[in-house]
Every structure is written in structure tokens, then in C-alpha cells.
KETOR-922476 format. One record per residue (C-alpha): residue number from 0; x, y, z. Coordinates in pm, 1 decimal, padded with zeros to 6 digits. Layout:
// KETOR-922476
+-----+----------+----------+----------+
|   n |       xx |       yy |       zz |
+-----+----------+----------+----------+
| NUM |        X |        Y |        Z |
...
+-----+----------+----------+----------+
//
This chain:
// KETOR-922476
+-----+----------+----------+----------+
|   n |       xx |       yy |       zz |
+-----+----------+----------+----------+
|   0 |  00104.1 |  00832.1 | -01515.5 |
|   1 |  00140.3 |  01187.9 | -01426.7 |
|   2 | -00182.2 |  01292.1 | -01233.5 |
|   3 | -00248.8 |  01543.7 | -00943.1 |
|   4 | -00462.9 |  01356.9 | -00694.5 |
|   5 | -00535.5 |  01412.7 | -00311.5 |
|   6 | -00571.8 |  01083.6 | -00126.9 |
|   7 | -00866.7 |  01082.9 |  00130.7 |
|   8 | -00789.6 |  00933.3 |  00450.9 |
|   9 | -00958.1 |  00879.8 |  00800.4 |
|  10 | -00909.1 |  01225.4 |  00997.2 |
|  11 | -00838.3 |  01042.2 |  01314.8 |
|  12 | -00509.8 |  00938.1 |  01160.6 |
|  13 | -00350.1 |  01283.5 |  01182.6 |
|  14 | -00374.4 |  01591.8 |  01398.5 |
|  15 | -00351.1 |  01837.9 |  01094.2 |
|  16 | -00389.3 |  01705.2 |  00723.5 |
|  17 | -00022.8 |  01706.7 |  00585.4 |
|  18 | -00151.0 |  01717.2 |  00226.1 |
|  19 | -00289.3 |  02065.0 |  00291.8 |
|  20 |  00046.5 |  02261.0 |  00388.8 |
|  21 |  00398.9 |  02278.7 |  00258.1 |
|  22 |  00530.6 |  02159.5 |  00585.2 |
|  23 |  00296.5 |  01870.2 |  00604.8 |
|  24 |  00409.9 |  01755.1 |  00254.2 |
|  25 |  00778.5 |  01798.5 |  00357.3 |
|  26 |  00702.0 |  01558.0 |  00667.5 |
|  27 |  00541.9 |  01292.5 |  00433.7 |
|  28 |  00824.4 |  01312.4 |  00188.6 |
|  29 |  01127.4 |  01306.3 |  00449.3 |
|  30 |  00947.2 |  01032.2 |  00657.5 |
|  31 |  00920.9 |  00803.2 |  00356.0 |
|  32 |  01299.7 |  00859.3 |  00259.8 |
|  33 |  01405.0 |  00821.6 |  00635.1 |
|  34 |  01211.5 |  00513.7 |  00710.6 |
|  35 |  01341.2 |  00351.2 |  00401.9 |
|  36 |  01693.2 |  00457.5 |  00483.6 |
|  37 |  01715.5 |  00337.9 |  00846.7 |
|  38 |  01399.1 |  00136.7 |  00907.0 |
|  39 |  01083.8 |  00195.8 |  01128.2 |
|  40 |  01241.5 |  00072.2 |  01443.6 |
|  41 |  01524.2 |  00326.2 |  01438.5 |
|  42 |  01305.3 |  00598.0 |  01295.3 |
|  43 |  01168.3 |  00887.3 |  01543.4 |
|  44 |  01042.9 |  01229.2 |  01537.5 |
|  45 |  01382.1 |  01361.7 |  01650.4 |
|  46 |  01575.9 |  01212.4 |  01353.0 |
|  47 |  01291.3 |  01304.5 |  01101.1 |
|  48 |  01314.6 |  01673.5 |  01208.0 |
|  49 |  01685.0 |  01659.1 |  01177.4 |
|  50 |  01646.8 |  01508.8 |  00827.8 |
|  51 |  01411.3 |  01781.6 |  00714.3 |
|  52 |  01598.1 |  02056.7 |  00898.3 |
|  53 |  01294.3 |  02137.6 |  01112.0 |
|  54 |  01170.3 |  02087.9 |  01477.6 |
|  55 |  01026.6 |  01780.7 |  01663.5 |
|  56 |  00741.3 |  02028.7 |  01766.4 |
|  57 |  00643.0 |  02087.6 |  01408.9 |
|  58 |  00611.9 |  01716.7 |  01335.5 |
|  59 |  00404.0 |  01673.6 |  01635.3 |
|  60 |  00154.1 |  01916.7 |  01532.0 |
|  61 |  00054.8 |  01672.7 |  01245.2 |
|  62 |  00107.1 |  01330.5 |  01394.4 |
|  63 |  00042.8 |  01200.2 |  01750.0 |
|  64 |  00328.6 |  00955.5 |  01728.2 |
|  65 |  00531.2 |  00744.2 |  01479.7 |
|  66 |  00293.0 |  00465.9 |  01470.6 |
|  67 |  00016.1 |  00702.7 |  01340.1 |
|  68 |  00254.1 |  00841.3 |  01089.2 |
|  69 |  00334.4 |  00501.8 |  00961.5 |
|  70 | -00035.0 |  00398.9 |  00960.0 |
|  71 | -00096.7 |  00709.4 |  00754.1 |
|  72 |  00166.0 |  00617.6 |  00490.2 |
|  73 |  00026.8 |  00260.6 |  00481.5 |
|  74 | -00321.9 |  00394.0 |  00441.6 |
|  75 | -00212.5 |  00638.6 |  00164.0 |
|  76 | -00059.8 |  00353.5 | -00038.8 |
|  77 | -00378.3 |  00131.6 |  00013.0 |
|  78 | -00575.7 |  00404.4 | -00135.8 |
|  79 | -00351.6 |  00487.5 | -00394.2 |
|  80 | -00372.9 |  00121.0 | -00515.1 |
|  81 | -00753.2 |  00144.3 | -00513.6 |
|  82 | -00745.2 |  00469.4 | -00719.3 |
|  83 | -00512.8 |  00307.2 | -00973.0 |
|  84 | -00748.4 | -00004.7 | -01007.4 |
|  85 | -01042.9 |  00228.3 | -01073.7 |
|  86 | -00833.3 |  00422.9 | -01328.7 |
|  87 | -00704.5 |  00123.3 | -01503.8 |
|  88 | -01023.5 | -00088.5 | -01520.8 |
|  89 | -01256.1 |  00210.5 | -01647.6 |
|  90 | -01447.9 |  00089.7 | -01935.3 |
|  91 | -01331.2 | -00271.7 | -01900.1 |
|  92 | -01631.2 | -00499.1 | -01905.6 |
|  93 | -01487.2 | -00850.9 | -01915.7 |
|  94 | -01412.1 | -00947.5 | -01535.0 |
|  95 | -01129.0 | -01166.7 | -01632.8 |
|  96 | -00951.3 | -00877.8 | -01826.4 |
|  97 | -01025.1 | -00656.7 | -01506.1 |
|  98 | -00880.0 | -00922.3 | -01283.8 |
|  99 | -00554.3 | -00928.3 | -01483.6 |
| 100 | -00546.8 | -00549.8 | -01466.4 |
| 101 | -00589.3 | -00571.1 | -01089.4 |
| 102 | -00303.1 | -00814.1 | -01041.6 |
| 103 | -00070.3 | -00581.1 | -01256.1 |
| 104 | -00179.8 | -00283.3 | -01056.1 |
| 105 | -00086.4 | -00460.5 | -00728.6 |
| 106 |  00254.5 | -00523.5 | -00847.4 |
| 107 |  00308.3 | -00218.0 | -01048.5 |
| 108 |  00167.3 |  00047.8 | -00817.4 |
| 109 |  00492.4 |  00142.1 | -00679.8 |
| 110 |  00592.0 |  00315.1 | -01025.2 |
| 111 |  00646.2 |  00681.2 | -00910.2 |
| 112 |  00389.1 |  00941.8 | -00998.7 |
| 113 |  00603.1 |  01238.8 | -01081.6 |
| 114 |  00317.8 |  01492.1 | -01021.9 |
| 115 |  00290.9 |  01390.7 | -00641.6 |
| 116 |  00626.9 |  01539.3 | -00574.6 |
| 117 |  00599.9 |  01463.5 | -00184.5 |
| 118 |  00527.3 |  01079.6 | -00232.0 |
| 119 |  00797.3 |  00864.6 | -00398.0 |
| 120 |  00575.9 |  00544.1 | -00466.3 |
| 121 |  00872.8 |  00333.4 | -00537.1 |
| 122 |  01029.1 |  00412.2 | -00208.1 |
| 123 |  00694.1 |  00388.1 | -00012.3 |
| 124 |  00628.9 |  00051.1 | -00173.9 |
| 125 |  00956.8 | -00078.1 | -00002.6 |
| 126 |  00824.9 |  00053.9 |  00338.9 |
| 127 |  00502.7 | -00139.6 |  00255.6 |
| 128 |  00694.2 | -00445.5 |  00195.2 |
| 129 |  00931.5 | -00408.6 |  00492.2 |
| 130 |  00703.7 | -00246.2 |  00760.8 |
| 131 |  00353.0 | -00214.5 |  00630.8 |
| 132 |  00222.6 | -00506.1 |  00852.5 |
| 133 |  00346.0 | -00311.6 |  01162.7 |
| 134 |  00063.5 | -00073.7 |  01105.9 |
| 135 | -00195.9 | -00332.2 |  01188.0 |
| 136 | -00011.5 | -00611.7 |  01378.1 |
| 137 | -00042.3 | -00425.4 |  01692.9 |
| 138 | -00188.1 | -00453.7 |  02043.4 |
| 139 | -00458.9 | -00206.6 |  01981.5 |
| 140 | -00576.8 | -00336.3 |  01660.0 |
| 141 | -00961.6 | -00377.6 |  01778.6 |
| 142 | -00981.4 | -00016.4 |  01913.1 |
| 143 | -00789.4 |  00114.0 |  01594.5 |
| 144 | -01041.1 | -00096.8 |  01382.9 |
| 145 | -01327.9 |  00047.3 |  01576.4 |
| 146 | -01202.7 |  00385.4 |  01478.2 |
| 147 | -01211.8 |  00319.3 |  01120.8 |
| 148 | -00860.0 |  00337.5 |  01046.9 |
| 149 | -00846.4 |  00045.1 |  00820.5 |
| 150 | -01141.1 |  00145.3 |  00601.0 |
| 151 | -00898.0 |  00191.3 |  00311.4 |
| 152 | -00758.7 | -00153.1 |  00318.9 |
| 153 | -01116.6 | -00278.0 |  00360.2 |
| 154 | -01246.9 | -00087.0 |  00051.2 |
| 155 | -00942.7 | -00213.7 | -00154.0 |
| 156 | -01010.9 | -00595.6 | -00055.3 |
| 157 | -01383.1 | -00536.4 | -00130.7 |
| 158 | -01297.7 | -00375.3 | -00472.3 |
| 159 | -01088.5 | -00685.9 | -00572.1 |
| 160 | -01338.2 | -00948.5 | -00412.9 |
| 161 | -01605.0 | -00787.1 | -00633.6 |
| 162 | -01415.2 | -00877.6 | -00940.8 |
| 163 | -01341.3 | -01212.9 | -00814.6 |
| 164 | -01714.2 | -01277.3 | -00752.7 |
| 165 | -01787.4 | -01172.9 | -01116.3 |
| 166 | -01560.2 | -01419.0 | -01245.5 |
| 167 | -01707.0 | -01697.9 | -01032.9 |
| 168 | -02007.8 | -01595.9 | -00834.2 |
| 169 | -01967.7 | -01939.9 | -00637.2 |
| 170 | -01610.1 | -01899.7 | -00519.7 |
| 171 | -01652.6 | -01915.9 | -00137.4 |
| 172 | -01348.8 | -01703.5 | -00014.6 |
| 173 | -01357.7 | -01378.4 | -00251.6 |
| 174 | -01220.1 | -01151.2 |  00031.0 |
| 175 | -00958.4 | -01412.1 |  00143.9 |
| 176 | -00841.9 | -01430.2 | -00197.8 |
| 177 | -00838.8 | -01047.8 | -00244.0 |
| 178 | -00624.4 | -00988.3 |  00057.6 |
| 179 | -00387.4 | -01280.1 | -00008.5 |
| 180 | -00327.9 | -01141.4 | -00357.3 |
| 181 | -00217.1 | -00825.5 | -00220.6 |
| 182 | -00015.7 | -00965.3 |  00072.2 |
| 183 |  00139.0 | -01216.0 | -00158.0 |
| 184 |  00246.0 | -00960.2 | -00399.1 |
| 185 |  00437.9 | -00787.2 | -00133.3 |
| 186 |  00569.1 | -01079.3 |  00066.1 |
| 187 |  00721.1 | -01246.3 | -00242.4 |
| 188 |  00872.6 | -00952.1 | -00370.9 |
| 189 |  01048.5 | -00923.4 | -00017.5 |
| 190 |  01138.3 | -01301.0 | -00019.6 |
| 191 |  01298.8 | -01285.5 | -00369.0 |
| 192 |  01500.0 | -00990.3 | -00278.6 |
| 193 |  01592.3 | -01126.8 |  00088.9 |
| 194 |  01508.8 | -01461.3 |  00149.3 |
| 195 |  01501.6 | -01640.5 | -00177.2 |
| 196 |  01441.9 | -01984.1 | -00056.6 |
| 197 |  01110.3 | -01902.7 |  00067.3 |
| 198 |  00977.2 | -01842.5 | -00284.4 |
| 199 |  00989.0 | -01952.2 | -00645.1 |
| 200 |  00996.7 | -01624.2 | -00815.1 |
| 201 |  01277.7 | -01395.2 | -00903.7 |
| 202 |  01287.7 | -01022.4 | -00884.7 |
| 203 |  01558.5 | -00828.3 | -01069.7 |
| 204 |  01573.7 | -00470.7 | -00957.9 |
| 205 |  01208.0 | -00330.3 | -01018.8 |
| 206 |  01111.8 | -00613.6 | -01260.0 |
| 207 |  00812.1 | -00793.1 | -01082.4 |
| 208 |  00710.4 | -00986.1 | -01389.6 |
| 209 |  00736.0 | -01337.5 | -01224.4 |
| 210 |  00547.4 | -01207.4 | -00914.1 |
| 211 |  00260.2 | -01100.9 | -01158.4 |
| 212 |  00260.4 | -01439.7 | -01338.2 |
| 213 |  00255.9 | -01612.3 | -01013.1 |
| 214 | -00047.0 | -01410.8 | -00880.5 |
| 215 | -00246.7 | -01478.9 | -01210.2 |
| 216 | -00151.4 | -01867.3 | -01168.7 |
| 217 | -00297.9 | -01864.4 | -00818.6 |
| 218 | -00609.2 | -01647.8 | -00898.7 |
| 219 | -00717.6 | -01813.7 | -01217.1 |
| 220 | -00671.9 | -02169.2 | -01110.2 |
| 221 | -00844.9 | -02119.5 | -00771.9 |
| 222 | -01148.1 | -01934.8 | -00976.6 |
| 223 | -01208.7 | -02217.6 | -01228.6 |
| 224 | -01560.5 | -02324.7 | -01217.3 |
| 225 | -01628.8 | -02660.7 | -01097.6 |
+-----+----------+----------+----------+
//
């Protein structure tokens, strides 16, 4: 899908919008590649500056610290998935068909969009799987939530929950199922790749077909009207 878009995120996540400048886009591009290579724990702005052949000071002009940078990347992915759901379900009236598209999008959103050359979605997806929860499993979660830093995730969950409610208006846990579908998609890809005894699905390279089938099984069995 070759489309050029600008992802809109909470302005509190950054000091200067990296999407607006060449240097900012370079910071995003290289941070994704470096976190994927060495992991978030080992990642810091000194290493990022060396990786992109720049200075730490240039990175600090855009992000206060590495936590805010990770939260920016995770929020970017949440909004990217939400955008794809809108695009892929456009003009699809049947809610069950939309649900299948939503599930497919959750597991296929990592396919790289070549027109956004500073974001490799497939690499970013690996970061979401390995380190995404570190963006919100934090001590300051309540303060950051009050500042609106998780609105992109909430919007994504509400979008999925709306489809769930259209399928079964009496289903009592639409937002719970929505967030679980997203988290299950990521967790079970990770389990299949690294902790296979924790899941029943198999992932071969970038083939997530069994994960998609599992999500459909849970979703549609839970949504059967009684």
C-alpha cells in the first residue's frame, strides 16, 4: 500500500514534531532500527546519535528522553493501525466482514509502506511486540494518561469496540475484547517466535495466518448471540 500520510499525535509527546524536518525523520528512522537491533534497555540517545552520525543535542531538541521517544513510536503505530482500519473497511457495510478486516489489519499492519521512507512498519512492529508495553506499564501512567498520551490507543480500541457492538449489541465487554484482540495479536506472535510452549499457533517468518485464524475463532465465538 503506497500512500503518503502524516500521523497526528499528541503534541506533548515531543518537543518538536519530527515529521516536520529531515533531521526529525532521520531520528525516527534510526531509533526504530537501533531499538530493534539492541533492545530498548540498551538504547540511549548517545548511541542513537552515533548511529545516525549526529549529536545527542540534536536528538534532545525533539524528545525529552527515551521514554517519550518510545511512547511516540508506539503511538505512531496505534494511529497507523487505526488509519488502516478506516481505509480497509471503507464502504464495507456488513459488520462481520468489517470484523474480519479489522482482525486481518491487526496482524498485517506491519507490512512496510514504501512511501513512508522514515518508518519501516515491519521493524516497528517487532518493537511493538517486544517493547510496546513498556510505553504504558510505567510508574507515571496516571499522569501521562491525564495528559492524553494514550488517546491514540483508546481511539483504536473504541473503533474496534464499535464493530463488536454492531455484531452483537448485547455483548457486555466490547472494549475488553477490542484491546485483547490487539494485545493477543502481538503477544502470540512473540510467543510463537520465542516461547512456543505458551501458544498453540505457529509463525513462519512474516506469515501470521494462524494468529489471524486464532483471533477470528475467539472473536466470533464470543460474539455469538445467545
